[in-house]
Predicted model as a PDB file, atoms N, CA, C, CB and O in Angstrom, pLDDT in the B-factor column:
MODEL        1                                                                  
ATOM      1  N   MET A   1      99.118 128.456  93.577  1.00 60.00           N  
ATOM      2  CA  MET A   1      99.425 127.145  94.096  1.00 60.00           C  
ATOM      3  C   MET A   1      98.876 127.037  95.516  1.00 60.00           C  
ATOM      4  CB  MET A   1     100.949 126.877  94.061  1.00 60.00           C  
ATOM      5  O   MET A   1      99.057 127.937  96.337  1.00 60.00           O  
ATOM      6  N   GLN A   2      98.210 125.935  95.787  1.00 64.00           N  
ATOM      7  CA  GLN A   2      97.629 125.725  97.107  1.00 64.00           C  
ATOM      8  C   GLN A   2      98.666 125.140  98.062  1.00 64.00           C  
ATOM      9  CB  GLN A   2      96.405 124.802  97.015  1.00 64.00           C  
ATOM     10  O   GLN A   2      99.482 124.308  97.666  1.00 64.00           O  
ATOM     11  N   PRO A   3      98.631 125.578  99.317  1.00 66.00           N  
ATOM     12  CA  PRO A   3      99.551 124.983 100.286  1.00 66.00           C  
ATOM     13  C   PRO A   3      99.155 123.535 100.571  1.00 66.00           C  
ATOM     14  CB  PRO A   3      99.569 125.805 101.596  1.00 66.00           C  
ATOM     15  O   PRO A   3      97.977 123.180 100.522  1.00 66.00           O  
ATOM     16  N   ILE A   4     100.142 122.717 100.867  1.00 67.00           N  
ATOM     17  CA  ILE A   4      99.883 121.318 101.210  1.00 67.00           C  
ATOM     18  C   ILE A   4      99.664 121.245 102.707  1.00 67.00           C  
ATOM     19  CB  ILE A   4     101.061 120.381 100.762  1.00 67.00           C  
ATOM     20  O   ILE A   4     100.552 121.572 103.494  1.00 67.00           O  
ATOM     21  N   ASN A   5      98.477 120.814 103.092  1.00 70.00           N  
ATOM     22  CA  ASN A   5      98.169 120.697 104.511  1.00 70.00           C  
ATOM     23  C   ASN A   5      98.360 119.287 105.031  1.00 70.00           C  
ATOM     24  CB  ASN A   5      96.761 121.141 104.769  1.00 70.00           C  
ATOM     25  O   ASN A   5      98.735 119.096 106.188  1.00 70.00           O  
ATOM     26  N   ASN A   6      98.106 118.299 104.189  1.00 71.00           N  
ATOM     27  CA  ASN A   6      98.226 116.907 104.601  1.00 71.00           C  
ATOM     28  C   ASN A   6      98.871 116.096 103.493  1.00 71.00           C  
ATOM     29  CB  ASN A   6      96.851 116.322 104.968  1.00 71.00           C  
ATOM     30  O   ASN A   6      98.572 116.267 102.311  1.00 71.00           O  
ATOM     31  N   ILE A   7      99.752 115.220 103.903  1.00 70.00           N  
ATOM     32  CA  ILE A   7     100.352 114.264 102.979  1.00 70.00           C  
ATOM     33  C   ILE A   7     100.180 112.895 103.610  1.00 70.00           C  
ATOM     34  CB  ILE A   7     101.873 114.589 102.688  1.00 70.00           C  
ATOM     35  O   ILE A   7     100.551 112.693 104.767  1.00 70.00           O  
ATOM     36  N   GLU A   8      99.622 111.956 102.865  1.00 75.00           N  
ATOM     37  CA  GLU A   8      99.456 110.605 103.374  1.00 75.00           C  
ATOM     38  C   GLU A   8     100.450 109.688 102.687  1.00 75.00           C  
ATOM     39  CB  GLU A   8      98.012 110.106 103.164  1.00 75.00           C  
ATOM     40  O   GLU A   8     100.468 109.570 101.462  1.00 75.00           O  
ATOM     41  N   ILE A   9     101.279 109.038 103.502  1.00 73.00           N  
ATOM     42  CA  ILE A   9     102.278 108.110 102.996  1.00 73.00           C  
ATOM     43  C   ILE A   9     102.076 106.792 103.732  1.00 73.00           C  
ATOM     44  CB  ILE A   9     103.741 108.663 103.187  1.00 73.00           C  
ATOM     45  O   ILE A   9     102.149 106.755 104.961  1.00 73.00           O  
ATOM     46  N   PRO A  10     101.821 105.706 102.996  1.00 78.00           N  
ATOM     47  CA  PRO A  10     101.655 104.419 103.684  1.00 78.00           C  
ATOM     48  C   PRO A  10     102.983 103.977 104.295  1.00 78.00           C  
ATOM     49  CB  PRO A  10     101.125 103.337 102.706  1.00 78.00           C  
ATOM     50  O   PRO A  10     104.012 103.965 103.620  1.00 78.00           O  
ATOM     51  N   ILE A  11     102.953 103.610 105.585  1.00 82.00           N  
ATOM     52  CA  ILE A  11     104.173 103.187 106.273  1.00 82.00           C  
ATOM     53  C   ILE A  11     103.889 101.946 107.110  1.00 82.00           C  
ATOM     54  CB  ILE A  11     104.729 104.326 107.165  1.00 82.00           C  
ATOM     55  O   ILE A  11     102.741 101.636 107.429  1.00 82.00           O  
ATOM     56  N   THR A  12     104.948 101.258 107.449  1.00 88.00           N  
ATOM     57  CA  THR A  12     104.807 100.082 108.301  1.00 88.00           C  
ATOM     58  C   THR A  12     104.536 100.521 109.741  1.00 88.00           C  
ATOM     59  CB  THR A  12     106.079  99.193 108.228  1.00 88.00           C  
ATOM     60  O   THR A  12     104.748 101.678 110.104  1.00 88.00           O  
ATOM     61  N   LYS A  13     104.072  99.589 110.535  1.00 89.00           N  
ATOM     62  CA  LYS A  13     103.799  99.889 111.943  1.00 89.00           C  
ATOM     63  C   LYS A  13     105.079 100.305 112.664  1.00 89.00           C  
ATOM     64  CB  LYS A  13     103.168  98.669 112.643  1.00 89.00           C  
ATOM     65  O   LYS A  13     105.063 101.223 113.483  1.00 89.00           O  
ATOM     66  N   GLU A  14     106.205  99.619 112.353  1.00 89.00           N  
ATOM     67  CA  GLU A  14     107.474  99.937 112.997  1.00 89.00           C  
ATOM     68  C   GLU A  14     107.916 101.355 112.659  1.00 89.00           C  
ATOM     69  CB  GLU A  14     108.551  98.935 112.579  1.00 89.00           C  
ATOM     70  O   GLU A  14     108.389 102.086 113.530  1.00 89.00           O  
ATOM     71  N   LEU A  15     107.764 101.742 111.401  1.00 85.00           N  
ATOM     72  CA  LEU A  15     108.148 103.083 110.990  1.00 85.00           C  
ATOM     73  C   LEU A  15     107.237 104.125 111.641  1.00 85.00           C  
ATOM     74  CB  LEU A  15     108.101 103.209 109.459  1.00 85.00           C  
ATOM     75  O   LEU A  15     107.698 105.191 112.049  1.00 85.00           O  
ATOM     76  N   GLN A  16     105.967 103.818 111.734  1.00 84.00           N  
ATOM     77  CA  GLN A  16     105.032 104.731 112.386  1.00 84.00           C  
ATOM     78  C   GLN A  16     105.408 104.925 113.853  1.00 84.00           C  
ATOM     79  CB  GLN A  16     103.592 104.202 112.269  1.00 84.00           C  
ATOM     80  O   GLN A  16     105.361 106.044 114.365  1.00 84.00           O  
ATOM     81  N   GLU A  17     105.778 103.846 114.525  1.00 87.00           N  
ATOM     82  CA  GLU A  17     106.201 103.950 115.928  1.00 87.00           C  
ATOM     83  C   GLU A  17     107.476 104.773 116.055  1.00 87.00           C  
ATOM     84  CB  GLU A  17     106.418 102.554 116.531  1.00 87.00           C  
ATOM     85  O   GLU A  17     107.617 105.558 116.993  1.00 87.00           O  
ATOM     86  N   PHE A  18     108.402 104.601 115.120  1.00 86.00           N  
ATOM     87  CA  PHE A  18     109.634 105.383 115.129  1.00 86.00           C  
ATOM     88  C   PHE A  18     109.326 106.867 114.986  1.00 86.00           C  
ATOM     89  CB  PHE A  18     110.572 104.923 114.005  1.00 86.00           C  
ATOM     90  O   PHE A  18     109.851 107.686 115.741  1.00 86.00           O  
ATOM     91  N   PHE A  19     108.473 107.222 114.017  1.00 82.00           N  
ATOM     92  CA  PHE A  19     108.115 108.631 113.813  1.00 82.00           C  
ATOM     93  C   PHE A  19     107.437 109.199 115.050  1.00 82.00           C  
ATOM     94  CB  PHE A  19     107.196 108.785 112.588  1.00 82.00           C  
ATOM     95  O   PHE A  19     107.717 110.327 115.454  1.00 82.00           O  
ATOM     96  N   THR A  20     106.545 108.421 115.652  1.00 85.00           N  
ATOM     97  CA  THR A  20     105.854 108.881 116.855  1.00 85.00           C  
ATOM     98  C   THR A  20     106.848 109.124 117.977  1.00 85.00           C  
ATOM     99  CB  THR A  20     104.794 107.861 117.295  1.00 85.00           C  
ATOM    100  O   THR A  20     106.753 110.126 118.687  1.00 85.00           O  
ATOM    101  N   TYR A  21     107.804 108.212 118.143  1.00 87.00           N  
ATOM    102  CA  TYR A  21     108.818 108.349 119.190  1.00 87.00           C  
ATOM    103  C   TYR A  21     109.733 109.545 118.915  1.00 87.00           C  
ATOM    104  CB  TYR A  21     109.651 107.061 119.300  1.00 87.00           C  
ATOM    105  O   TYR A  21     109.983 110.358 119.804  1.00 87.00           O  
ATOM    106  N   ARG A  22     110.230 109.646 117.677  1.00 87.00           N  
ATOM    107  CA  ARG A  22     111.238 110.668 117.369  1.00 87.00           C  
ATOM    108  C   ARG A  22     110.657 112.072 117.218  1.00 87.00           C  
ATOM    109  CB  ARG A  22     111.961 110.297 116.105  1.00 87.00           C  
ATOM    110  O   ARG A  22     111.306 113.050 117.587  1.00 87.00           O  
ATOM    111  N   TYR A  23     109.448 112.180 116.682  1.00 86.00           N  
ATOM    112  CA  TYR A  23     108.902 113.504 116.360  1.00 86.00           C  
ATOM    113  C   TYR A  23     107.639 113.834 117.150  1.00 86.00           C  
ATOM    114  CB  TYR A  23     108.603 113.589 114.881  1.00 86.00           C  
ATOM    115  O   TYR A  23     106.819 114.635 116.701  1.00 86.00           O  
ATOM    116  N   GLN A  24     107.481 113.237 118.295  1.00 88.00           N  
ATOM    117  CA  GLN A  24     106.285 113.485 119.088  1.00 88.00           C  
ATOM    118  C   GLN A  24     106.138 114.973 119.392  1.00 88.00           C  
ATOM    119  CB  GLN A  24     106.328 112.677 120.391  1.00 88.00           C  
ATOM    120  O   GLN A  24     106.991 115.571 120.048  1.00 88.00           O  
ATOM    121  N   GLY A  25     105.054 115.557 118.909  1.00 82.00           N  
ATOM    122  CA  GLY A  25     104.800 116.979 119.135  1.00 82.00           C  
ATOM    123  C   GLY A  25     105.675 117.906 118.314  1.00 82.00           C  
ATOM    124  O   GLY A  25     105.678 119.114 118.550  1.00 82.00           O  
ATOM    125  N   GLN A  26     106.417 117.372 117.358  1.00 87.00           N  
ATOM    126  CA  GLN A  26     107.329 118.180 116.557  1.00 87.00           C  
ATOM    127  C   GLN A  26     107.140 117.876 115.067  1.00 87.00           C  
ATOM    128  CB  GLN A  26     108.791 117.925 116.979  1.00 87.00           C  
ATOM    129  O   GLN A  26     108.104 117.570 114.365  1.00 87.00           O  
ATOM    130  N   SER A  27     105.923 117.959 114.603  1.00 81.00           N  
ATOM    131  CA  SER A  27     105.660 117.611 113.201  1.00 81.00           C  
ATOM    132  C   SER A  27     106.413 118.530 112.243  1.00 81.00           C  
ATOM    133  CB  SER A  27     104.157 117.679 112.911  1.00 81.00           C  
ATOM    134  O   SER A  27     106.777 118.102 111.147  1.00 81.00           O  
ATOM    135  N   SER A  28     106.654 119.774 112.625  1.00 86.00           N  
ATOM    136  CA  SER A  28     107.395 120.675 111.736  1.00 86.00           C  
ATOM    137  C   SER A  28     108.840 120.212 111.573  1.00 86.00           C  
ATOM    138  CB  SER A  28     107.360 122.117 112.278  1.00 86.00           C  
ATOM    139  O   SER A  28     109.435 120.410 110.514  1.00 86.00           O  
ATOM    140  N   LYS A  29     109.416 119.592 112.621  1.00 87.00           N  
ATOM    141  CA  LYS A  29     110.777 119.057 112.519  1.00 87.00           C  
ATOM    142  C   LYS A  29     110.810 117.902 111.524  1.00 87.00           C  
ATOM    143  CB  LYS A  29     111.291 118.593 113.904  1.00 87.00           C  
ATOM    144  O   LYS A  29     111.751 117.781 110.740  1.00 87.00           O  
ATOM    145  N   LEU A  30     109.788 117.054 111.556  1.00 83.00           N  
ATOM    146  CA  LEU A  30     109.702 115.947 110.606  1.00 83.00           C  
ATOM    147  C   LEU A  30     109.640 116.475 109.180  1.00 83.00           C  
ATOM    148  CB  LEU A  30     108.475 115.070 110.904  1.00 83.00           C  
ATOM    149  O   LEU A  30     110.339 115.973 108.300  1.00 83.00           O  
ATOM    150  N   VAL A  31     108.816 117.472 108.950  1.00 84.00           N  
ATOM    151  CA  VAL A  31     108.694 118.056 107.612  1.00 84.00           C  
ATOM    152  C   VAL A  31     110.015 118.683 107.190  1.00 84.00           C  
ATOM    153  CB  VAL A  31     107.566 119.109 107.575  1.00 84.00           C  
ATOM    154  O   VAL A  31     110.447 118.499 106.052  1.00 84.00           O  
ATOM    155  N   ASP A  32     110.658 119.416 108.081  1.00 88.00           N  
ATOM    156  CA  ASP A  32     111.955 120.040 107.762  1.00 88.00           C  
ATOM    157  C   ASP A  32     112.993 118.992 107.367  1.00 88.00           C  
ATOM    158  CB  ASP A  32     112.469 120.854 108.964  1.00 88.00           C  
ATOM    159  O   ASP A  32     113.705 119.158 106.377  1.00 88.00           O  
ATOM    160  N   GLU A  33     113.073 117.918 108.143  1.00 89.00           N  
ATOM    161  CA  GLU A  33     114.057 116.880 107.843  1.00 89.00           C  
ATOM    162  C   GLU A  33     113.720 116.156 106.541  1.00 89.00           C  
ATOM    163  CB  GLU A  33     114.136 115.876 108.995  1.00 89.00           C  
ATOM    164  O   GLU A  33     114.620 115.777 105.791  1.00 89.00           O  
ATOM    165  N   PHE A  34     112.443 115.967 106.272  1.00 85.00           N  
ATOM    166  CA  PHE A  34     112.026 115.319 105.030  1.00 85.00           C  
ATOM    167  C   PHE A  34     112.395 116.188 103.830  1.00 85.00           C  
ATOM    168  CB  PHE A  34     110.508 115.041 105.044  1.00 85.00           C  
ATOM    169  O   PHE A  34     112.888 115.680 102.822  1.00 85.00           O  
ATOM    170  N   LEU A  35     112.159 117.489 103.935  1.00 87.00           N  
ATOM    171  CA  LEU A  35     112.515 118.398 102.838  1.00 87.00           C  
ATOM    172  C   LEU A  35     114.024 118.458 102.632  1.00 87.00           C  
ATOM    173  CB  LEU A  35     111.973 119.803 103.114  1.00 87.00           C  
ATOM    174  O   LEU A  35     114.489 118.541 101.495  1.00 87.00           O  
ATOM    175  N   LYS A  36     114.790 118.418 103.710  1.00 90.00           N  
ATOM    176  CA  LYS A  36     116.254 118.370 103.578  1.00 90.00           C  
ATOM    177  C   LYS A  36     116.674 117.100 102.857  1.00 90.00           C  
ATOM    178  CB  LYS A  36     116.936 118.446 104.966  1.00 90.00           C  
ATOM    179  O   LYS A  36     117.563 117.131 102.006  1.00 90.00           O  
ATOM    180  N   TYR A  37     116.037 115.980 103.193  1.00 88.00           N  
ATOM    181  CA  TYR A  37     116.334 114.701 102.537  1.00 88.00           C  
ATOM    182  C   TYR A  37     116.049 114.793 101.047  1.00 88.00           C  
ATOM    183  CB  TYR A  37     115.511 113.559 103.167  1.00 88.00           C  
ATOM    184  O   TYR A  37     116.870 114.378 100.228  1.00 88.00           O  
ATOM    185  N   LEU A  38     114.887 115.336 100.690  1.00 87.00           N  
ATOM    186  CA  LEU A  38     114.537 115.465  99.272  1.00 87.00           C  
ATOM    187  C   LEU A  38     115.532 116.353  98.548  1.00 87.00           C  
ATOM    188  CB  LEU A  38     113.119 116.028  99.113  1.00 87.00           C  
ATOM    189  O   LEU A  38     115.961 116.035  97.438  1.00 87.00           O  
ATOM    190  N   ASN A  39     115.902 117.462  99.168  1.00 88.00           N  
ATOM    191  CA  ASN A  39     116.855 118.384  98.553  1.00 88.00           C  
ATOM    192  C   ASN A  39     118.214 117.711  98.373  1.00 88.00           C  
ATOM    193  CB  ASN A  39     116.999 119.660  99.404  1.00 88.00           C  
ATOM    194  O   ASN A  39     118.858 117.872  97.337  1.00 88.00           O  
ATOM    195  N   THR A  40     118.643 116.964  99.375  1.00 91.00           N  
ATOM    196  CA  THR A  40     119.926 116.264  99.298  1.00 91.00           C  
ATOM    197  C   THR A  40     119.903 115.244  98.173  1.00 91.00           C  
ATOM    198  CB  THR A  40     120.255 115.576 100.634  1.00 91.00           C  
ATOM    199  O   THR A  40     120.869 115.118  97.420  1.00 91.00           O  
ATOM    200  N   GLN A  41     118.794 114.514  98.059  1.00 88.00           N  
ATOM    201  CA  GLN A  41     118.679 113.528  96.987  1.00 88.00           C  
ATOM    202  C   GLN A  41     118.744 114.207  95.623  1.00 88.00           C  
ATOM    203  CB  GLN A  41     117.370 112.734  97.125  1.00 88.00           C  
ATOM    204  O   GLN A  41     119.365 113.692  94.694  1.00 88.00           O  
ATOM    205  N   LYS A  42     118.095 115.372  95.509  1.00 88.00           N  
ATOM    206  CA  LYS A  42     118.113 116.101  94.239  1.00 88.00           C  
ATOM    207  C   LYS A  42     119.536 116.547  93.914  1.00 88.00           C  
ATOM    208  CB  LYS A  42     117.161 117.323  94.293  1.00 88.00           C  
ATOM    209  O   LYS A  42     119.991 116.410  92.778  1.00 88.00           O  
ATOM    210  N   GLU A  43     120.235 117.083  94.917  1.00 89.00           N  
ATOM    211  CA  GLU A  43     121.610 117.532  94.700  1.00 89.00           C  
ATOM    212  C   GLU A  43     122.495 116.359  94.301  1.00 89.00           C  
ATOM    213  CB  GLU A  43     122.165 118.214  95.964  1.00 89.00           C  
ATOM    214  O   GLU A  43     123.326 116.491  93.402  1.00 89.00           O  
ATOM    215  N   ALA A  44     122.328 115.215  94.957  1.00 88.00           N  
ATOM    216  CA  ALA A  44     123.130 114.038  94.623  1.00 88.00           C  
ATOM    217  C   ALA A  44     122.842 113.593  93.196  1.00 88.00           C  
ATOM    218  CB  ALA A  44     122.850 112.886  95.611  1.00 88.00           C  
ATOM    219  O   ALA A  44     123.754 113.205  92.467  1.00 88.00           O  
ATOM    220  N   TYR A  45     121.581 113.648  92.799  1.00 88.00           N  
ATOM    221  CA  TYR A  45     121.206 113.272  91.431  1.00 88.00           C  
ATOM    222  C   TYR A  45     121.872 114.207  90.426  1.00 88.00           C  
ATOM    223  CB  TYR A  45     119.667 113.303  91.256  1.00 88.00           C  
ATOM    224  O   TYR A  45     122.407 113.752  89.414  1.00 88.00           O  
ATOM    225  N   GLU A  46     121.842 115.496  90.697  1.00 89.00           N  
ATOM    226  CA  GLU A  46     122.432 116.472  89.775  1.00 89.00           C  
ATOM    227  C   GLU A  46     123.946 116.284  89.665  1.00 89.00           C  
ATOM    228  CB  GLU A  46     122.112 117.904  90.236  1.00 89.00           C  
ATOM    229  O   GLU A  46     124.506 116.389  88.574  1.00 89.00           O  
ATOM    230  N   ILE A  47     124.609 116.006  90.789  1.00 87.00           N  
ATOM    231  CA  ILE A  47     126.055 115.783  90.773  1.00 87.00           C  
ATOM    232  C   ILE A  47     126.381 114.531  89.965  1.00 87.00           C  
ATOM    233  CB  ILE A  47     126.606 115.655  92.215  1.00 87.00           C  
ATOM    234  O   ILE A  47     127.293 114.540  89.139  1.00 87.00           O  
ATOM    235  N   ASN A  48     125.628 113.447  90.209  1.00 87.00           N  
ATOM    236  CA  ASN A  48     125.858 112.211  89.461  1.00 87.00           C  
ATOM    237  C   ASN A  48     125.623 112.412  87.976  1.00 87.00           C  
ATOM    238  CB  ASN A  48     124.959 111.099  89.981  1.00 87.00           C  
ATOM    239  O   ASN A  48     126.363 111.878  87.150  1.00 87.00           O  
ATOM    240  N   LYS A  49     124.606 113.173  87.635  1.00 88.00           N  
ATOM    241  CA  LYS A  49     124.309 113.456  86.228  1.00 88.00           C  
ATOM    242  C   LYS A  49     125.470 114.230  85.587  1.00 88.00           C  
ATOM    243  CB  LYS A  49     122.984 114.260  86.099  1.00 88.00           C  
ATOM    244  O   LYS A  49     125.884 113.926  84.468  1.00 88.00           O  
ATOM    245  N   ALA A  50     125.981 115.217  86.298  1.00 86.00           N  
ATOM    246  CA  ALA A  50     127.096 116.012  85.780  1.00 86.00           C  
ATOM    247  C   ALA A  50     128.345 115.151  85.599  1.00 86.00           C  
ATOM    248  CB  ALA A  50     127.399 117.188  86.721  1.00 86.00           C  
ATOM    249  O   ALA A  50     129.034 115.269  84.586  1.00 86.00           O  
ATOM    250  N   LEU A  51     128.642 114.287  86.568  1.00 85.00           N  
ATOM    251  CA  LEU A  51     129.801 113.411  86.461  1.00 85.00           C  
ATOM    252  C   LEU A  51     129.667 112.456  85.285  1.00 85.00           C  
ATOM    253  CB  LEU A  51     129.992 112.627  87.750  1.00 85.00           C  
ATOM    254  O   LEU A  51     130.638 112.187  84.578  1.00 85.00           O  
ATOM    255  N   HIS A  52     128.459 111.947  85.083  1.00 88.00           N  
ATOM    256  CA  HIS A  52     128.211 111.051  83.951  1.00 88.00           C  
ATOM    257  C   HIS A  52     128.433 111.783  82.627  1.00 88.00           C  
ATOM    258  CB  HIS A  52     126.775 110.484  84.013  1.00 88.00           C  
ATOM    259  O   HIS A  52     129.018 111.226  81.698  1.00 88.00           O  
ATOM    260  N   GLU A  53     127.971 113.022  82.540  1.00 86.00           N  
ATOM    261  CA  GLU A  53     128.149 113.797  81.312  1.00 86.00           C  
ATOM    262  C   GLU A  53     129.627 114.071  81.045  1.00 86.00           C  
ATOM    263  CB  GLU A  53     127.375 115.121  81.398  1.00 86.00           C  
ATOM    264  O   GLU A  53     130.056 114.074  79.891  1.00 86.00           O  
ATOM    265  N   VAL A  54     130.405 114.298  82.092  1.00 82.00           N  
ATOM    266  CA  VAL A  54     131.846 114.500  81.922  1.00 82.00           C  
ATOM    267  C   VAL A  54     132.479 113.210  81.391  1.00 82.00           C  
ATOM    268  CB  VAL A  54     132.513 114.929  83.270  1.00 82.00           C  
ATOM    269  O   VAL A  54     133.300 113.249  80.475  1.00 82.00           O  
ATOM    270  N   LYS A  55     132.094 112.068  81.969  1.00 86.00           N  
ATOM    271  CA  LYS A  55     132.662 110.786  81.556  1.00 86.00           C  
ATOM    272  C   LYS A  55     132.401 110.494  80.081  1.00 86.00           C  
ATOM    273  CB  LYS A  55     132.094 109.664  82.411  1.00 86.00           C  
ATOM    274  O   LYS A  55     133.272 109.967  79.388  1.00 86.00           O  
ATOM    275  N   ILE A  56     131.226 110.829  79.607  1.00 88.00           N  
ATOM    276  CA  ILE A  56     130.898 110.497  78.216  1.00 88.00           C  
ATOM    277  C   ILE A  56     131.235 111.628  77.250  1.00 88.00           C  
ATOM    278  CB  ILE A  56     129.426 110.154  78.100  1.00 88.00           C  
ATOM    279  O   ILE A  56     130.922 111.560  76.061  1.00 88.00           O  
ATOM    280  N   GLY A  57     131.879 112.672  77.780  1.00 84.00           N  
ATOM    281  CA  GLY A  57     132.352 113.755  76.923  1.00 84.00           C  
ATOM    282  C   GLY A  57     131.282 114.713  76.443  1.00 84.00           C  
ATOM    283  O   GLY A  57     131.431 115.309  75.377  1.00 84.00           O  
ATOM    284  N   ARG A  58     130.218 114.878  77.189  1.00 83.00           N  
ATOM    285  CA  ARG A  58     129.146 115.784  76.788  1.00 83.00           C  
ATOM    286  C   ARG A  58     129.302 117.188  77.353  1.00 83.00           C  
ATOM    287  CB  ARG A  58     127.827 115.222  77.215  1.00 83.00           C  
ATOM    288  O   ARG A  58     128.438 118.040  77.145  1.00 83.00           O  
ATOM    289  N   THR A  59     130.385 117.435  78.059  1.00 77.00           N  
ATOM    290  CA  THR A  59     130.594 118.765  78.642  1.00 77.00           C  
ATOM    291  C   THR A  59     131.716 119.482  77.908  1.00 77.00           C  
ATOM    292  CB  THR A  59     130.917 118.662  80.152  1.00 77.00           C  
ATOM    293  O   THR A  59     132.556 118.860  77.257  1.00 77.00           O  
ATOM    294  N   ARG A  60     131.710 120.781  78.025  1.00 71.00           N  
ATOM    295  CA  ARG A  60     132.750 121.595  77.393  1.00 71.00           C  
ATOM    296  C   ARG A  60     133.918 121.764  78.339  1.00 71.00           C  
ATOM    297  CB  ARG A  60     132.197 122.970  76.974  1.00 71.00           C  
ATOM    298  O   ARG A  60     133.749 121.778  79.558  1.00 71.00           O  
ATOM    299  N   ASP A  61     135.081 121.889  77.782  1.00 70.00           N  
ATOM    300  CA  ASP A  61     136.301 122.115  78.566  1.00 70.00           C  
ATOM    301  C   ASP A  61     136.183 123.452  79.291  1.00 70.00           C  
ATOM    302  CB  ASP A  61     137.572 122.090  77.654  1.00 70.00           C  
ATOM    303  O   ASP A  61     135.825 124.454  78.672  1.00 70.00           O  
ATOM    304  N   ILE A  62     136.475 123.485  80.574  1.00 71.00           N  
ATOM    305  CA  ILE A  62     136.376 124.705  81.366  1.00 71.00           C  
ATOM    306  C   ILE A  62     137.329 125.782  80.822  1.00 71.00           C  
ATOM    307  CB  ILE A  62     136.688 124.408  82.850  1.00 71.00           C  
ATOM    308  O   ILE A  62     137.046 126.974  80.936  1.00 71.00           O  
ATOM    309  N   GLY A  63     138.434 125.369  80.243  1.00 72.00           N  
ATOM    310  CA  GLY A  63     139.370 126.329  79.648  1.00 72.00           C  
ATOM    311  C   GLY A  63     138.714 127.132  78.550  1.00 72.00           C  
ATOM    312  O   GLY A  63     138.932 128.339  78.454  1.00 72.00           O  
ATOM    313  N   ASN A  64     137.912 126.487  77.718  1.00 71.00           N  
ATOM    314  CA  ASN A  64     137.193 127.192  76.662  1.00 71.00           C  
ATOM    315  C   ASN A  64     136.237 128.225  77.230  1.00 71.00           C  
ATOM    316  CB  ASN A  64     136.433 126.207  75.794  1.00 71.00           C  
ATOM    317  O   ASN A  64     136.117 129.333  76.707  1.00 71.00           O  
ATOM    318  N   LEU A  65     135.571 127.858  78.285  1.00 67.00           N  
ATOM    319  CA  LEU A  65     134.629 128.793  78.935  1.00 67.00           C  
ATOM    320  C   LEU A  65     135.377 130.004  79.480  1.00 67.00           C  
ATOM    321  CB  LEU A  65     133.852 128.088  80.082  1.00 67.00           C  
ATOM    322  O   LEU A  65     134.942 131.142  79.299  1.00 67.00           O  
ATOM    323  N   LEU A  66     136.508 129.757  80.150  1.00 72.00           N  
ATOM    324  CA  LEU A  66     137.290 130.873  80.699  1.00 72.00           C  
ATOM    325  C   LEU A  66     137.824 131.776  79.596  1.00 72.00           C  
ATOM    326  CB  LEU A  66     138.452 130.346  81.542  1.00 72.00           C  
ATOM    327  O   LEU A  66     137.864 132.995  79.761  1.00 72.00           O  
ATOM    328  N   ASN A  67     138.231 131.198  78.484  1.00 75.00           N  
ATOM    329  CA  ASN A  67     138.702 132.006  77.352  1.00 75.00           C  
ATOM    330  C   ASN A  67     137.597 132.885  76.793  1.00 75.00           C  
ATOM    331  CB  ASN A  67     139.251 131.107  76.251  1.00 75.00           C  
ATOM    332  O   ASN A  67     137.848 134.022  76.393  1.00 75.00           O  
ATOM    333  N   GLU A  68     136.366 132.361  76.762  1.00 73.00           N  
ATOM    334  CA  GLU A  68     135.244 133.152  76.253  1.00 73.00           C  
ATOM    335  C   GLU A  68     134.908 134.304  77.170  1.00 73.00           C  
ATOM    336  CB  GLU A  68     134.024 132.281  76.067  1.00 73.00           C  
ATOM    337  O   GLU A  68     134.445 135.349  76.713  1.00 73.00           O  
ATOM    338  N   LEU A  69     135.134 134.129  78.448  1.00 68.00           N  
ATOM    339  CA  LEU A  69     134.846 135.206  79.401  1.00 68.00           C  
ATOM    340  C   LEU A  69     135.870 136.307  79.229  1.00 68.00           C  
ATOM    341  CB  LEU A  69     134.848 134.683  80.864  1.00 68.00           C  
ATOM    342  O   LEU A  69     135.817 137.315  79.934  1.00 68.00           O  
TER     343      LEU A  69                                                      
ENDMDL                                                                          
END                                                                             
């Protein structure tokens, strides 16, 4: 797998000015915060998916799992 050196994302002028102001000279901080955001979104998606599966009865009772152990 090749490392990603550049990512181009179209943004508004206001957003570009915000990034320049907030992350001036700290591009690694921007990348770190972006990756944290993506990870958080993934975790939120997984939690919501699990809750939905519980609501519709697609999960097994935890008691059954403990009994099997």
